[in-house]
N, CA, C and O atoms as CSV, one atom per row, in Angstrom:
chain,resi,resn,atom,element,x,y,z
A,1,MET,N,N,-14.885,7.485,20.747
A,1,MET,CA,C,-13.523,7.269,20.452
A,1,MET,C,C,-13.372,7.055,18.906
A,1,MET,O,O,-14.151,6.396,18.216
A,2,GLU,N,N,-12.294,7.687,18.483
A,2,GLU,CA,C,-11.900,7.922,17.129
A,2,GLU,C,C,-11.535,6.347,16.747
A,2,GLU,O,O,-11.034,5.505,17.492
A,3,PRO,N,N,-11.935,6.206,15.371
A,3,PRO,CA,C,-11.555,5.158,14.505
A,3,PRO,C,C,-9.853,5.051,14.652
A,3,PRO,O,O,-9.094,6.020,14.644
A,4,ARG,N,N,-9.425,3.511,14.796
A,4,ARG,CA,C,-7.799,3.111,15.053
A,4,ARG,C,C,-7.280,3.757,13.930
A,4,ARG,O,O,-6.121,4.099,14.166
A,5,GLU,N,N,-7.744,4.154,12.505
A,5,GLU,CA,C,-6.846,4.421,11.525
A,5,GLU,C,C,-6.314,6.250,11.824
A,5,GLU,O,O,-5.459,6.887,11.208
A,6,TYR,N,N,-7.041,6.620,12.782
A,6,TYR,CA,C,-6.382,7.673,13.091
A,6,TYR,C,C,-5.364,7.751,14.177
A,6,TYR,O,O,-5.553,8.273,15.276
A,7,ASP,N,N,-4.504,7.306,13.853
A,7,ASP,CA,C,-3.301,6.705,14.975
A,7,ASP,C,C,-2.444,7.997,15.196
A,7,ASP,O,O,-2.064,8.700,14.261
A,8,LEU,N,N,-2.189,8.234,16.443
A,8,LEU,CA,C,-1.051,9.389,16.619
A,8,LEU,C,C,0.143,9.266,16.739
A,8,LEU,O,O,1.006,10.144,16.722
A,9,ILE,N,N,0.253,8.052,16.880
A,9,ILE,CA,C,1.720,7.657,16.986
A,9,ILE,C,C,2.472,7.536,15.494
A,9,ILE,O,O,3.507,8.126,15.187
A,10,CYS,N,N,1.655,6.570,14.589
A,10,CYS,CA,C,2.395,6.149,13.354
A,10,CYS,C,C,0.935,6.467,12.363
A,10,CYS,O,O,0.133,5.580,12.070
A,11,ASN,N,N,0.816,7.820,11.966
A,11,ASN,CA,C,-0.559,8.125,10.991
A,11,ASN,C,C,-0.544,7.826,9.783
A,11,ASN,O,O,0.297,8.435,9.122
A,12,TRP,N,N,-1.230,7.040,9.204
A,12,TRP,CA,C,-1.330,7.001,7.689
A,12,TRP,C,C,-1.038,8.096,6.687
A,12,TRP,O,O,-0.467,8.001,5.600
A,13,LEU,N,N,-1.614,9.284,7.360
A,13,LEU,CA,C,-1.465,10.380,6.231
A,13,LEU,C,C,0.097,10.784,6.228
A,13,LEU,O,O,0.752,10.955,5.200
A,14,GLY,N,N,0.593,10.909,7.553
A,14,GLY,CA,C,1.951,11.220,7.385
A,14,GLY,C,C,2.723,10.264,6.643
A,14,GLY,O,O,3.503,10.658,5.776
A,15,ASN,N,N,2.571,8.957,6.919
A,15,ASN,CA,C,3.198,7.859,5.993
A,15,ASN,C,C,3.296,7.932,4.736
A,15,ASN,O,O,4.318,7.858,4.054
A,16,SER,N,N,1.642,8.161,4.238
A,16,SER,CA,C,1.344,8.424,2.926
A,16,SER,C,C,2.258,9.506,2.017
A,16,SER,O,O,2.697,9.497,0.867
A,17,ARG,N,N,2.303,10.342,3.025
A,17,ARG,CA,C,2.980,11.698,2.376
A,17,ARG,C,C,4.360,11.532,2.074
A,17,ARG,O,O,4.995,12.125,1.203
A,18,TRP,N,N,4.843,10.505,3.027
A,18,TRP,CA,C,6.493,10.635,2.925
A,18,TRP,C,C,6.778,9.573,1.752
A,18,TRP,O,O,7.732,9.727,0.990
A,19,VAL,N,N,6.029,8.654,1.668
A,19,VAL,CA,C,5.934,7.706,0.478
A,19,VAL,C,C,5.862,8.444,-0.648
A,19,VAL,O,O,6.828,8.307,-1.398
A,20,ASN,N,N,4.989,9.206,-1.005
A,20,ASN,CA,C,4.714,9.812,-2.197
A,20,ASN,C,C,5.987,10.745,-2.734
A,20,ASN,O,O,6.335,11.012,-3.885
A,21,ALA,N,N,6.564,11.148,-1.396
A,21,ALA,CA,C,7.688,12.436,-1.635
A,21,ALA,C,C,9.215,11.575,-1.773
A,21,ALA,O,O,10.305,12.110,-1.977
A,22,MET,N,N,8.993,10.322,-1.626
A,22,MET,CA,C,10.257,9.395,-1.717
A,22,MET,C,C,10.872,9.647,-2.904
A,22,MET,O,O,10.137,9.542,-3.887
A,23,GLU,N,N,12.076,9.969,-3.113
A,23,GLU,CA,C,12.906,9.809,-4.298
A,23,GLU,C,C,13.488,8.387,-4.937
A,23,GLU,O,O,14.327,7.643,-4.430
A,24,TRP,N,N,12.791,8.233,-6.201
A,24,TRP,CA,C,12.932,6.814,-6.720
A,24,TRP,C,C,12.729,7.220,-8.128
A,24,TRP,O,O,12.554,8.369,-8.535
A,25,SER,N,N,12.776,6.086,-8.847
A,25,SER,CA,C,12.871,6.138,-10.326
A,25,SER,C,C,11.238,6.116,-11.012
A,25,SER,O,O,10.927,6.579,-12.110
A,26,GLY,N,N,10.221,5.362,-9.909
A,26,GLY,CA,C,9.147,5.280,-10.053
A,26,GLY,C,C,8.420,6.475,-9.419
A,26,GLY,O,O,7.195,6.382,-9.348
A,27,LYS,N,N,8.876,7.331,-9.056
A,27,LYS,CA,C,7.980,8.318,-8.084
A,27,LYS,C,C,6.849,8.940,-8.769
A,27,LYS,O,O,5.716,9.062,-8.304
A,28,GLU,N,N,7.239,9.304,-9.862
A,28,GLU,CA,C,5.905,9.743,-10.713
A,28,GLU,C,C,4.860,9.032,-11.148
A,28,GLU,O,O,3.734,9.492,-11.333
A,29,ASN,N,N,5.172,8.003,-11.306
A,29,ASN,CA,C,4.168,6.928,-11.838
A,29,ASN,C,C,3.499,6.252,-10.701
A,29,ASN,O,O,2.391,5.728,-10.819
A,30,PHE,N,N,4.243,6.268,-9.498
A,30,PHE,CA,C,3.425,6.013,-8.068
A,30,PHE,C,C,2.417,7.336,-7.593
A,30,PHE,O,O,1.309,7.162,-7.086
A,31,LYS,N,N,2.910,8.433,-7.809
A,31,LYS,CA,C,2.359,9.311,-7.293
A,31,LYS,C,C,0.662,9.431,-8.239
A,31,LYS,O,O,-0.465,9.696,-7.821
A,32,ALA,N,N,1.178,9.095,-9.631
A,32,ALA,CA,C,-0.106,9.204,-10.551
A,32,ALA,C,C,-0.926,8.063,-10.471
A,32,ALA,O,O,-2.049,8.093,-10.974
A,33,SER,N,N,-0.488,7.028,-9.882
A,33,SER,CA,C,-1.387,5.746,-9.668
A,33,SER,C,C,-2.800,6.014,-8.717
A,33,SER,O,O,-2.810,6.838,-7.803
A,34,LYS,N,N,-3.754,5.340,-9.018
A,34,LYS,CA,C,-4.921,5.555,-8.248
A,34,LYS,C,C,-5.013,4.329,-7.328
A,34,LYS,O,O,-4.608,3.183,-7.528
A,35,GLU,N,N,-5.791,4.976,-6.032
A,35,GLU,CA,C,-5.926,4.174,-4.968
A,35,GLU,C,C,-7.157,3.125,-5.508
A,35,GLU,O,O,-8.170,3.539,-6.072
A,36,VAL,N,N,-6.895,1.773,-5.245
A,36,VAL,CA,C,-8.013,0.877,-5.472
A,36,VAL,C,C,-8.313,0.232,-3.890
A,36,VAL,O,O,-7.649,0.257,-2.853
A,37,PRO,N,N,-9.707,-0.377,-4.262
A,37,PRO,CA,C,-10.197,-1.033,-2.824
A,37,PRO,C,C,-9.428,-2.287,-2.852
A,37,PRO,O,O,-9.166,-2.937,-3.864
A,38,PHE,N,N,-8.994,-2.642,-1.291
A,38,PHE,CA,C,-8.378,-3.725,-0.905
A,38,PHE,C,C,-9.408,-4.742,-0.093
A,38,PHE,O,O,-9.870,-4.717,1.048
A,39,VAL,N,N,-9.532,-5.515,-1.053
A,39,VAL,CA,C,-10.954,-6.380,-0.504
A,39,VAL,C,C,-10.522,-7.947,0.034
A,39,VAL,O,O,-9.887,-8.796,-0.592
A,40,VAL,N,N,-10.987,-8.015,1.168
A,40,VAL,CA,C,-11.219,-9.357,2.033
A,40,VAL,C,C,-12.169,-9.888,2.256
A,40,VAL,O,O,-13.028,-9.264,2.878
A,41,ASP,N,N,-12.401,-11.125,1.889
A,41,ASP,CA,C,-13.820,-11.783,2.182
A,41,ASP,C,C,-14.852,-11.129,1.493
A,41,ASP,O,O,-15.974,-11.101,1.998
A,42,GLY,N,N,-14.588,-10.498,0.202
A,42,GLY,CA,C,-15.803,-9.626,-0.412
A,42,GLY,C,C,-16.087,-8.392,-0.292
A,42,GLY,O,O,-16.872,-7.727,-0.968
A,43,LYS,N,N,-15.190,-7.957,0.918
A,43,LYS,CA,C,-15.397,-6.565,1.700
A,43,LYS,C,C,-14.404,-5.574,1.526
A,43,LYS,O,O,-13.275,-6.056,1.621
A,44,GLU,N,N,-14.425,-4.462,1.323
A,44,GLU,CA,C,-13.253,-3.537,1.166
A,44,GLU,C,C,-12.879,-3.636,2.795
A,44,GLU,O,O,-13.654,-3.665,3.751
A,45,ALA,N,N,-11.562,-3.674,2.778
A,45,ALA,CA,C,-10.691,-3.872,4.064
A,45,ALA,C,C,-9.864,-2.342,4.163
A,45,ALA,O,O,-9.621,-1.684,5.174
A,46,GLY,N,N,-9.591,-2.095,2.978
A,46,GLY,CA,C,-8.661,-0.593,3.295
A,46,GLY,C,C,-8.627,-0.292,1.699
A,46,GLY,O,O,-9.445,-0.762,0.908
A,47,LYS,N,N,-7.461,0.639,1.323
A,47,LYS,CA,C,-7.247,1.105,0.119
A,47,LYS,C,C,-5.866,0.913,-0.293
A,47,LYS,O,O,-5.009,1.345,0.478
A,48,LEU,N,N,-5.459,0.294,-1.463
A,48,LEU,CA,C,-4.309,-0.126,-1.842
A,48,LEU,C,C,-3.673,0.985,-3.061
A,48,LEU,O,O,-4.444,1.290,-3.972
A,49,LYS,N,N,-2.670,1.405,-3.058
A,49,LYS,CA,C,-1.933,2.054,-3.851
A,49,LYS,C,C,-0.709,1.679,-4.304
A,49,LYS,O,O,0.215,1.694,-3.491
A,50,SER,N,N,-0.382,1.159,-6.049
A,50,SER,CA,C,0.494,0.654,-5.968
A,50,SER,C,C,1.385,0.959,-7.539
A,50,SER,O,O,0.879,1.208,-8.633
A,51,TYR,N,N,2.579,0.860,-7.249
A,51,TYR,CA,C,3.381,1.046,-8.993
A,51,TYR,C,C,4.700,0.543,-8.683
A,51,TYR,O,O,5.527,1.088,-7.952
A,52,GLY,N,N,4.850,-0.862,-9.487
A,52,GLY,CA,C,6.305,-1.259,-9.786
A,52,GLY,C,C,6.358,-2.152,-8.261
A,52,GLY,O,O,5.418,-2.809,-7.814
A,53,GLN,N,N,7.419,-2.018,-7.754
A,53,GLN,CA,C,7.465,-2.913,-6.367
A,53,GLN,C,C,6.863,-2.202,-5.345
A,53,GLN,O,O,6.500,-2.859,-4.370
A,54,LEU,N,N,6.653,-0.872,-5.346
A,54,LEU,CA,C,6.049,-0.142,-4.227
A,54,LEU,C,C,4.640,-0.370,-4.033
A,54,LEU,O,O,3.961,-0.491,-5.053
A,55,SER,N,N,3.974,-0.464,-2.705
A,55,SER,CA,C,2.538,-0.565,-2.637
A,55,SER,C,C,2.378,0.248,-1.198
A,55,SER,O,O,3.192,0.061,-0.294
A,56,PHE,N,N,1.281,1.151,-1.061
A,56,PHE,CA,C,1.207,1.530,-0.002
A,56,PHE,C,C,-0.140,0.988,0.476
A,56,PHE,O,O,-0.930,0.800,-0.449
A,57,LEU,N,N,-0.698,0.625,1.977
A,57,LEU,CA,C,-1.839,0.166,1.870
A,57,LEU,C,C,-2.528,0.920,3.074
A,57,LEU,O,O,-1.757,1.013,4.028
A,58,LYS,N,N,-3.568,1.391,3.256
A,58,LYS,CA,C,-4.232,1.959,4.411
A,58,LYS,C,C,-5.169,1.045,4.875
A,58,LYS,O,O,-6.199,0.927,4.211
A,59,VAL,N,N,-5.003,0.260,6.044
A,59,VAL,CA,C,-6.097,-0.528,6.375
A,59,VAL,C,C,-7.416,-0.032,7.115
A,59,VAL,O,O,-7.229,0.533,8.193
A,60,HIS,N,N,-8.490,-0.148,6.750
A,60,HIS,CA,C,-9.579,0.577,7.519
A,60,HIS,C,C,-9.718,0.061,9.183
A,60,HIS,O,O,-9.557,-1.108,9.533
A,61,ASP,N,N,-10.016,1.075,10.008
A,61,ASP,CA,C,-9.955,0.928,11.207
A,61,ASP,C,C,-8.744,0.039,11.760
A,61,ASP,O,O,-8.989,-0.999,12.375
A,62,ALA,N,N,-7.666,0.392,11.570
A,62,ALA,CA,C,-6.458,0.059,12.076
A,62,ALA,C,C,-5.514,1.045,12.221
A,62,ALA,O,O,-5.330,1.956,11.414
A,63,GLY,N,N,-4.772,0.824,13.490
A,63,GLY,CA,C,-3.949,1.963,13.517
A,63,GLY,C,C,-2.382,1.044,13.417
A,63,GLY,O,O,-2.254,-0.078,12.928
A,64,HIS,N,N,-1.324,1.872,14.013
A,64,HIS,CA,C,0.088,0.785,13.607
A,64,HIS,C,C,-0.258,-0.533,13.737
A,64,HIS,O,O,-0.088,-1.239,12.744
A,65,MET,N,N,-0.745,-1.074,14.822
A,65,MET,CA,C,-0.898,-2.375,14.940
A,65,MET,C,C,-1.816,-2.998,14.246
A,65,MET,O,O,-2.727,-3.638,14.771
A,66,VAL,N,N,-1.658,-2.867,13.036
A,66,VAL,CA,C,-2.939,-3.547,12.066
A,66,VAL,C,C,-2.967,-5.053,12.385
A,66,VAL,O,O,-4.108,-5.509,12.456
A,67,PRO,N,N,-1.927,-5.959,12.600
A,67,PRO,CA,C,-2.499,-7.412,13.049
A,67,PRO,C,C,-3.201,-7.622,14.057
A,67,PRO,O,O,-3.828,-8.675,14.176
A,68,MET,N,N,-3.232,-6.508,15.112
A,68,MET,CA,C,-3.824,-6.511,16.316
A,68,MET,C,C,-5.540,-6.109,16.055
A,68,MET,O,O,-6.527,-6.620,16.585
A,69,ASP,N,N,-5.460,-4.994,15.030
A,69,ASP,CA,C,-6.790,-4.399,14.935
A,69,ASP,C,C,-7.582,-4.954,13.787
A,69,ASP,O,O,-8.811,-4.996,13.841
A,70,GLN,N,N,-6.997,-5.321,12.895
A,70,GLN,CA,C,-7.443,-6.242,11.610
A,70,GLN,C,C,-6.849,-7.426,10.985
A,70,GLN,O,O,-6.626,-7.602,9.787
A,71,PRO,N,N,-6.573,-8.388,12.193
A,71,PRO,CA,C,-5.786,-9.766,11.925
A,71,PRO,C,C,-6.226,-10.204,10.572
A,71,PRO,O,O,-5.223,-10.325,9.870
A,72,LYS,N,N,-7.449,-10.526,9.836
A,72,LYS,CA,C,-7.579,-10.967,8.532
A,72,LYS,C,C,-7.024,-10.113,7.478
A,72,LYS,O,O,-6.371,-10.586,6.548
A,73,ALA,N,N,-7.289,-8.783,7.616
A,73,ALA,CA,C,-6.599,-8.029,6.471
A,73,ALA,C,C,-5.073,-8.126,6.453
A,73,ALA,O,O,-4.356,-8.282,5.464
A,74,ALA,N,N,-4.635,-7.976,8.018
A,74,ALA,CA,C,-3.196,-8.422,8.020
A,74,ALA,C,C,-2.457,-9.427,7.173
A,74,ALA,O,O,-1.465,-9.360,6.447
A,75,LEU,N,N,-3.264,-10.350,7.512
A,75,LEU,CA,C,-2.673,-11.759,6.863
A,75,LEU,C,C,-3.003,-11.912,5.385
A,75,LEU,O,O,-2.445,-12.797,4.737
A,76,GLU,N,N,-3.947,-11.030,4.781
A,76,GLU,CA,C,-4.033,-11.064,3.519
A,76,GLU,C,C,-3.095,-10.507,2.821
A,76,GLU,O,O,-2.606,-10.861,1.748
A,77,MET,N,N,-2.776,-9.250,3.757
A,77,MET,CA,C,-1.667,-8.384,3.017
A,77,MET,C,C,-0.196,-9.063,3.033
A,77,MET,O,O,0.646,-8.871,2.156
A,78,LEU,N,N,-0.031,-9.835,4.100
A,78,LEU,CA,C,1.603,-10.502,4.187
A,78,LEU,C,C,1.267,-11.540,3.180
A,78,LEU,O,O,2.017,-11.491,2.205
A,79,LYS,N,N,0.320,-12.502,3.130
A,79,LYS,CA,C,0.037,-13.414,1.946
A,79,LYS,C,C,0.533,-12.790,0.708
A,79,LYS,O,O,1.508,-13.260,0.120
A,80,GLY,N,N,-0.172,-11.627,0.239
A,80,GLY,CA,C,-0.258,-11.029,-1.165
A,80,GLY,C,C,1.317,-10.595,-1.165
A,80,GLY,O,O,1.995,-10.961,-2.126
A,81,TRP,N,N,1.892,-9.872,-0.183
A,81,TRP,CA,C,3.441,-9.474,-0.288
A,81,TRP,C,C,4.214,-10.408,-0.415
A,81,TRP,O,O,5.189,-10.161,-1.124
A,82,MET,N,N,4.135,-11.673,0.124
A,82,MET,CA,C,4.953,-12.967,-0.011
A,82,MET,C,C,4.958,-13.360,-1.061
A,82,MET,O,O,5.994,-13.781,-1.577
A,83,GLU,N,N,3.573,-13.331,-1.803
A,83,GLU,CA,C,3.780,-14.097,-2.916
A,83,GLU,C,C,3.864,-12.976,-4.196
A,83,GLU,O,O,3.394,-13.314,-5.282
A,84,ASN,N,N,4.315,-11.986,-4.075
A,84,ASN,CA,C,4.492,-10.753,-4.877
A,84,ASN,C,C,3.142,-10.431,-5.759
A,84,ASN,O,O,3.196,-10.025,-6.920
A,85,SER,N,N,1.905,-10.675,-5.027
A,85,SER,CA,C,0.865,-10.749,-5.656
A,85,SER,C,C,-0.260,-9.504,-4.830
A,85,SER,O,O,-1.490,-9.554,-4.869
A,86,LEU,N,N,0.451,-8.600,-4.224
A,86,LEU,CA,C,-0.277,-7.592,-3.525
A,86,LEU,C,C,-1.152,-6.782,-4.509
A,86,LEU,O,O,-0.588,-5.937,-5.203
A,87,THR,N,N,-2.261,-6.939,-4.605
A,87,THR,CA,C,-3.515,-5.972,-5.389
A,87,THR,C,C,-4.733,-5.880,-4.838
A,87,THR,O,O,-5.241,-6.696,-4.068
A,88,GLY,N,N,-5.158,-4.968,-5.202
A,88,GLY,CA,C,-6.454,-4.412,-4.867
A,88,GLY,C,C,-7.520,-4.861,-6.010
A,88,GLY,O,O,-7.107,-5.518,-6.965
A,89,VAL,N,N,-8.749,-4.543,-5.919
A,89,VAL,CA,C,-9.551,-4.313,-7.197
A,89,VAL,C,C,-9.326,-3.556,-8.163
A,89,VAL,O,O,-9.584,-2.367,-7.977
A,90,GLY,N,N,-8.838,-3.923,-9.355
A,90,GLY,CA,C,-8.635,-3.123,-10.414
A,90,GLY,C,C,-7.189,-2.784,-10.478
A,90,GLY,O,O,-6.762,-2.131,-11.430
A,91,ALA,N,N,-6.337,-3.229,-9.428
A,91,ALA,CA,C,-4.824,-2.593,-9.143
A,91,ALA,C,C,-3.880,-3.203,-10.534
A,91,ALA,O,O,-4.009,-4.292,-11.092
A,92,VAL,N,N,-3.269,-2.500,-10.734
A,92,VAL,CA,C,-2.241,-2.803,-12.055
A,92,VAL,C,C,-0.847,-2.672,-11.477
A,92,VAL,O,O,-0.551,-1.601,-10.947
A,93,THR,N,N,0.018,-3.631,-11.524
A,93,THR,CA,C,1.411,-3.271,-11.019
A,93,THR,C,C,2.527,-3.833,-11.895
A,93,THR,O,O,2.561,-4.975,-12.353
A,94,THR,N,N,3.499,-2.801,-12.076
A,94,THR,CA,C,4.621,-2.912,-13.014
A,94,THR,C,C,5.929,-3.168,-12.417
A,94,THR,O,O,6.412,-2.366,-11.617
A,95,SER,N,N,6.504,-4.193,-12.745
A,95,SER,CA,C,7.759,-4.413,-11.707
A,95,SER,C,C,9.132,-3.754,-12.447
A,95,SER,O,O,10.133,-3.643,-11.739
A,96,THR,N,N,9.194,-3.335,-13.794
A,96,THR,CA,C,10.235,-2.994,-14.608
A,96,THR,C,C,9.748,-1.513,-15.154
A,96,THR,O,O,8.607,-1.089,-15.334
A,97,THR,N,N,10.895,-0.950,-15.330
A,97,THR,CA,C,10.892,0.493,-16.286
A,97,THR,C,C,10.953,-0.014,-17.906
A,97,THR,O,O,11.550,-1.028,-18.265
A,98,THR,N,N,10.249,0.856,-18.764
A,98,THR,CA,C,10.136,0.792,-20.016
A,98,THR,C,C,11.685,0.168,-20.636
A,98,THR,O,O,11.790,-0.717,-21.486
A,99,GLU,N,N,12.664,0.800,-20.046
A,99,GLU,CA,C,13.936,0.139,-20.339
A,99,GLU,C,C,14.306,-1.142,-19.805
A,99,GLU,O,O,15.466,-1.512,-19.990
A,100,GLY,N,N,13.456,-1.931,-19.127
A,100,GLY,CA,C,13.848,-3.225,-18.696
A,100,GLY,C,C,14.556,-3.136,-17.011
A,100,GLY,O,O,14.757,-4.150,-16.343
A,101,GLU,N,N,14.754,-2.238,-16.700
A,101,GLU,CA,C,15.676,-2.206,-15.496
A,101,GLU,C,C,14.596,-2.376,-14.449
A,101,GLU,O,O,13.378,-2.195,-14.466
A,102,ASP,N,N,15.595,-2.851,-13.382
A,102,ASP,CA,C,14.423,-2.803,-12.061
A,102,ASP,C,C,14.308,-1.443,-11.327
A,102,ASP,O,O,15.262,-0.786,-10.910
A,103,LEU,N,N,12.984,-1.118,-11.232
A,103,LEU,CA,C,12.809,-0.088,-10.412
A,103,LEU,C,C,13.727,-0.125,-9.018
A,103,LEU,O,O,13.646,-1.075,-8.240
A,104,VAL,N,N,14.625,1.036,-8.785
A,104,VAL,CA,C,15.122,0.860,-7.662
A,104,VAL,C,C,15.273,2.507,-6.939
A,104,VAL,O,O,14.967,3.562,-7.495
A,105,ALA,N,N,15.696,2.374,-5.894
A,105,ALA,CA,C,15.554,3.800,-5.275
A,105,ALA,C,C,16.855,4.242,-5.324
A,105,ALA,O,O,17.905,3.675,-5.022
A,106,GLN,N,N,16.551,5.696,-5.887
A,106,GLN,CA,C,18.030,6.458,-5.888
A,106,GLN,C,C,18.419,7.199,-5.023
A,106,GLN,O,O,17.748,8.156,-4.637
A,107,MET,N,N,19.920,6.809,-4.418
A,107,MET,CA,C,20.203,7.160,-3.069
A,107,MET,C,C,21.009,7.957,-3.196
A,107,MET,O,O,21.502,8.499,-2.207
């Protein structure tokens, strides 16, 4: 059986591609940011990429039902998101541009 992260319904690779292609003021900085380990209980539970208010997390061995597949990682992700502190090991997030304006999607 294939690992659950190779989900055919909502695969991480397609989601990563559209997130990286999304038009917004931080697009180039997000694309240039590095993936860092997302650590839960001292073990790598996934890979996290962040810039400003945008984060993309791929949880290892989980499909689109992350809370069912990896409940502890899902809880840590939600807690970090709710506390505006979602980071991985070595992650750096920035919430404003150099001009001080909030990063927003360009519609």
